N, C-alpha and C positions, 0 to 999 in steps of 0.2 A: 461332471465336475470339471472346473477350469483350473489350470495351473497358472499362477501369476508370477512374473519375474520382474525384478527391478531393471529397467533399461537406462534410467537416468535419475540422478538425485543431487541434492544440494544440502550442505550442512553449514549453518551459521557458526563460524569458529571464532569470530572477533566481534564483540568481546566474548570471552569464554562464558559458558553456561547461559547463553541467550536462548530463549524459547519463543515459539511462534504462538501468538494469540488467535489469529484468524487468517484464513486464505479464502479469497473469493475470485470467481472468474470475471475478467474484464475484457474489454475490446483488445483482441490480439494476445491474450495471455492470462496470467494469474497475478494477483496482487496479495501481498502478505504484510501484516504488521507484527512486530515482535517486541520483546521486553527491553530491547535497547532503544526503544522509541523511534524505530526506523520503519519506513514503508519501502518494500522491495517489489519490483515488477519483474516477472519471469516469463520466458518463452517456455511453455510446458513441454515442447518437443526437444528441448536441450537444456535441462536443468543443470547438467554438469558444467556448463559455461558460466554459471552464476547469474546474478541479477542483470537484466538489461539496463535497469535504472534503479538507483537506490537514493532515497531521500532521508537524511538523518534528522532527528529531533523534530518530527512532525508535530508532536505535542509533548507536554511534560506528563509522563505516565500515560501514554496512549492506551486506550482501553477497547476501542471499537472502530469499525470501518464500514462504509457503505458506498457502493458505486452508484453514480447518478445515471439515469437512463438517457435516451436520445434527447436531442435538443440542439442548440446552436453549437455545442462543442463536439458533437459526434457521439455515437453510441459507446458508452462505457469509457470515455476518455477522462472523466473527472471522478475522483474519489474523495470522499469526505472522511476525515478521521476526527475522533473526539478523545479527550483525555481528562484526567483528574484536575487539569489546570483550568477547566471550565470553558474551553474553547472548542469550536468546531472549525477545522481547517479544510479548505477545498484545494486539491492539488491536481494539476494537469499531468497525467502519466506520460504524455508525449514529450513534454519538455522538462518535467521534474519541478516546475515552478509552482509556487503558491499563488492561486488566483483569487482567493477570498478567505476571510476569517470572520467568524461570528463569536462574540464573547458577551458575557452578561452586561458589559459596559457599552456595547455598541456593535456596529457592523463596518467592516473594512473590505473594499474590493481592491484587488491588486492588478487589474488589467493593465 
């Protein structure tokens, strides 16, 4: 039997009563979406320091997230989020910039 101990943690305190929808491994860390419609990128070896990068209002009512695999952008550098607003937003975790958006009305690239 193993004994587990918490060595590092992070609590979203602003806004109050924010909860996490999903956490996925990405290149260089962990990415999380939460009920405040934010995407946060963490260094899993130092959660106490808080997010390395935080992107607010990625979608209106964000509901899910998926990391894109290898390609021109590098392994796991691009994350897609989707929400009840009907949009899929592509975000570069290295810069925090929106690099693309797909909506029912069309497609927009933000390079």
